C-alpha positions in Angstrom: -44.6 -14.3 33.6 -40.9 -14.3 34.4 -39.0 -11.2 33.6 -35.4 -11.8 32.3 -32.7 -10.3 34.5 -31.2 -7.0 33.5 -27.7 -6.9 32.1 -26.3 -5.3 35.3 -27.7 -8.2 37.3 -26.2 -10.8 35.0 -22.8 -8.9 35.2 -23.0 -9.0 39.0 -23.8 -12.7 39.1 -21.0 -13.4 36.5 -18.5 -11.5 38.6 -19.6 -13.6 41.6 -18.7 -16.7 39.7 -21.9 -17.6 38.0 -20.8 -18.9 34.6 -24.4 -19.3 33.5 -25.0 -15.6 34.0 -22.2 -14.7 31.6 -23.7 -17.3 29.2 -27.0 -15.5 29.4 -25.3 -12.2 28.5 -23.6 -13.9 25.5 -26.9 -15.4 24.3 -28.6 -12.0 24.7 -26.1 -10.0 22.7 -24.5 -12.6 20.3 -26.9 -11.8 17.4 -26.2 -8.1 17.2 -22.4 -8.6 17.6 -22.3 -11.3 14.9 -24.3 -9.0 12.6 -21.8 -6.2 13.2 -18.8 -8.5 12.6 -20.3 -9.9 9.4 -20.5 -6.3 8.0 -16.9 -5.7 9.0 -15.2 -8.9 7.9 -15.0 -10.7 4.5 -16.5 -14.0 5.5 -19.0 -15.3 8.0 -16.5 -17.8 9.3 -14.1 -14.9 10.1 -16.9 -13.1 11.9 -17.6 -16.1 14.0 -13.9 -16.6 14.9 -13.5 -12.9 15.8 -16.7 -13.1 17.9 -15.3 -15.9 19.9 -12.1 -13.9 20.5 -14.1 -10.9 21.5 -16.2 -12.9 23.9 -13.1 -14.3 25.5 -11.8 -10.8 25.9 -15.1 -9.8 27.5 -15.0 -12.7 29.9 -11.5 -11.8 31.1 -12.2 -8.1 31.1 -15.5 -8.3 32.9 -14.1 -7.0 36.2 -13.0 -3.8 34.4 -16.5 -3.0 33.1 -17.3 0.3 34.7 -21.0 0.6 33.6 -22.7 -2.8 34.0 -25.9 -1.4 32.6 -24.1 -0.7 29.3 -22.9 -4.1 28.4 -23.8 -4.0 24.7 -21.9 -0.9 23.8 -18.9 -2.3 25.8 -19.2 -5.6 23.8 -19.4 -3.7 20.5 -16.2 -1.8 21.3 -14.4 -5.1 22.1 -15.7 -6.7 18.9 -14.8 -3.7 16.7 -11.2 -3.7 18.2 -10.9 -7.4 17.5 -12.2 -7.0 14.0 -9.8 -4.1 13.4 -6.9 -6.3 14.7 -8.0 -9.1 12.3 -8.2 -6.8 9.3 -4.7 -5.4 10.0 -3.4 -9.0 10.2 -2.2 -10.8 7.1 -5.0 -13.4 6.9 -7.3 -11.3 4.6 -4.9 -8.9 2.9 -4.2 -11.2 -0.1 -7.8 -12.0 -0.8 -9.2 -10.3 -3.9 -11.9 -7.7 -3.3 -15.2 -8.3 -5.0 -16.5 -4.9 -4.2 -15.4 -1.7 -6.0 -16.8 1.1 -3.8 -14.4 3.0 -1.6 -16.3 2.0 1.5 -16.4 -1.6 0.5 -12.7 -1.8 -0.3 -11.7 0.0 2.8 -14.0 -2.0 5.0 -13.0 -5.3 3.5 -9.3 -4.8 3.8 -8.9 -2.2 6.4 -7.1 -0.2 3.8 -7.7 1.0 0.2 -6.8 -2.2 -1.7 -5.2 -1.4 -5.1 -7.7 1.3 -6.0 -5.8 4.6 -5.7 -9.0 6.5 -4.9 -9.9 4.1 -2.1 -6.3 4.3 -0.8 -6.5 8.0 -0.8 -9.8 8.0 1.1 -8.5 5.6 3.7 -5.4 7.7 4.2 -7.5 10.8 4.6 -9.7 8.9 7.1 -6.7 7.9 9.1 -5.7 11.5 9.4 -8.9 12.4 11.3 -8.8 13.0 15.0 -9.6 9.9 17.0 -13.3 10.7 17.8 -14.1 11.7 14.3 -12.2 8.8 12.8 -14.1 6.3 15.0 -17.5 7.8 14.2 -16.7 7.9 10.4 -15.5 4.3 10.4 -18.5 3.1 12.3 -20.9 5.0 10.1 -19.3 4.5 6.6 -17.5 1.2 7.0 -19.5 -0.7 9.6 -22.7 0.9 8.4 -24.0 1.6 11.9 -26.7 4.2 12.4 -26.1 7.4 14.4 -28.1 5.9 17.2 -26.0 2.7 17.2 -22.8 4.7 17.2 -24.0 6.8 20.1 -24.9 3.7 22.1 -21.6 2.0 21.3 -19.5 5.0 22.2 -21.6 6.3 25.1 -21.9 9.7 23.4 -25.1 11.8 22.6 -26.5 11.5 19.1 -25.9 15.2 18.5 -22.2 14.7 19.3 -22.0 11.8 16.8 -23.7 13.9 14.1 -21.2 16.7 14.7 -18.3 14.3 14.5 -19.6 12.9 11.2 -20.1 16.4 9.9 -16.6 17.4 10.9 -15.2 14.2 9.4 -17.0 14.8 6.1 -15.8 18.4 6.0 -12.2 17.3 6.6 -12.3 14.5 4.1 -13.8 16.7 1.4 -11.1 19.3 2.0 -8.2 16.9 2.1 -9.3 14.9 -1.0 -10.0 18.0 -3.0 -6.5 19.4 -2.1 -4.8 16.2 -3.1 -6.7 16.1 -6.4 -5.8 19.6 -7.2 -2.1 18.9 -6.3 -2.1 15.9 -8.6 -3.7 17.9 -11.4 -1.1 20.7 -10.9 1.7 18.2 -11.1 0.4 16.6 -14.3 0.0 20.1 -15.8 3.6 21.0 -14.9 4.9 17.8 -16.3 3.2 18.5 -19.7 4.7 22.0 -20.0 
């Protein structure tokens, strides 16, 4: 029985000019990447387009890959960056949201849509430190598990759990303060 080559072997062969080796990497990891992008983007066609862009980035960036045995987390980071770029672009902003949850609105549009609560939550999320913001976005918006986030970021699961805890604590505090401030302003206006 033939054992498929390890990712690091395929990377080495691709770097040596073997296009089929890179094709094998793409075939191996295409499914999980497409599933991730389908959760992040509004339409399957958009996910497929962004996947192609991400794979082109990976092909051109392959010489910069520092850990050839960690190809999937590297590809996930590229795909997430491409999805974030696409969500910031104009092509989906005018599309009406069919979901009403904060996570759904924020994930679909990369911002809070017209829902003030969603906009407030996205603004609070953007105020988080980079590591906590990344973990929160991956967990709540992309719906990745702690294990998947740890793999994609190269961090221990305990670190991801701590970042999510800190992010939740920060978001609760910020959103409560803003609610109290708004309530205080409406009370002052009525006096």
